[in-house]
C-alpha positions in Angstrom: -7.6 -11.4 14.2 -10.5 -9.6 12.5 -12.0 -10.6 9.1 -10.7 -7.3 7.7 -7.2 -8.1 8.9 -7.3 -11.5 7.5 -8.4 -10.3 4.1 -5.8 -7.6 4.2 -3.1 -10.1 5.0 -4.2 -12.3 2.1 -4.0 -9.3 -0.2 -0.6 -8.6 0.9 0.6 -12.1 0.3 -1.1 -12.1 -3.2 0.8 -9.0 -4.2 4.1 -10.3 -2.8 3.8 -13.7 -4.6 2.0 -12.5 -7.7 3.3 -13.8 -11.0 2.4 -13.2 -14.7 0.7 -10.0 -15.8 0.1 -8.6 -12.3 2.1 -5.4 -12.7 0.7 -2.3 -11.0 1.9 1.1 -12.4 4.6 2.9 -10.3 2.0 5.3 -9.1 -0.2 2.5 -7.8 2.7 0.7 -6.2 3.5 3.8 -4.3 -0.3 4.3 -3.3 -0.4 0.6 -2.1 2.9 1.1 -0.3 1.4 4.2 1.5 -1.7 2.3 2.4 0.3 -0.6 3.6 2.5 1.5 5.8 -0.6 3.3 7.2 -2.5 0.1 8.0 0.6 -1.6 9.8 2.5 1.4 11.3 0.1 4.4 11.5 0.9 7.9 10.6 4.2 8.7 8.8 7.2 9.1 11.1 10.9 10.0 11.0 12.6 12.5 8.7 11.9 12.7 4.9 14.6 11.4 2.9 16.9 13.8 1.1 16.3 15.1 -2.3 18.9 12.7 -3.9 17.1 9.6 -2.4 14.4 9.5 -5.0 12.9 6.1 -4.1 12.9 6.7 -0.3 11.4 10.2 -0.9 8.6 8.9 -3.2 7.7 6.1 -0.5 7.8 8.7 2.3 5.5 11.0 0.3 3.2 8.2 -0.6 2.8 7.3 3.0 2.6 10.9 4.1 -0.3 11.3 1.6 -2.6 9.0 3.7 -1.6 10.6 7.0 -4.5 10.5 9.4 -6.4 7.8 7.8 -7.3 4.8 10.2 -5.7 1.6 10.0 -9.0 0.0 9.1 -9.7 2.4 6.2 -6.1 2.0 5.0 -6.5 -1.9 4.9 -9.9 -1.6 3.0 -8.5 1.0 0.5 -5.5 -1.5 -0.2 -7.8 -4.5 -0.6 -10.1 -2.4 -2.9 -7.0 -1.4 -5.0 -5.7 -4.9 -5.3 -9.2 -6.3 -6.1 -9.6 -3.8 -8.8 -6.2 -4.6 -10.4 -7.1 -8.2 -10.1 -10.3 -7.8 -12.0 -8.4 -6.0 -14.7 -5.9 -9.0 -15.2 -8.2 -11.9 -14.5 
């Protein structure tokens, strides 16, 4: 596993287990979701959820927004987002 992959996994674990004041905005959560999916699964696939599936549609759109980004770039962008958020909340 590369150093970038290890750091990415550590950040994903941090986000999944964070407690206290670590509360990213909905927009940031969606951006991080899109970056995570791009880093782990590549370009968006499948059909876009229907108009009444607000959450599924928002997630799909967030992933679609980073379509074409390399896995490495998506990992680095995810790491950067988490580090910026961590620095705001100590």
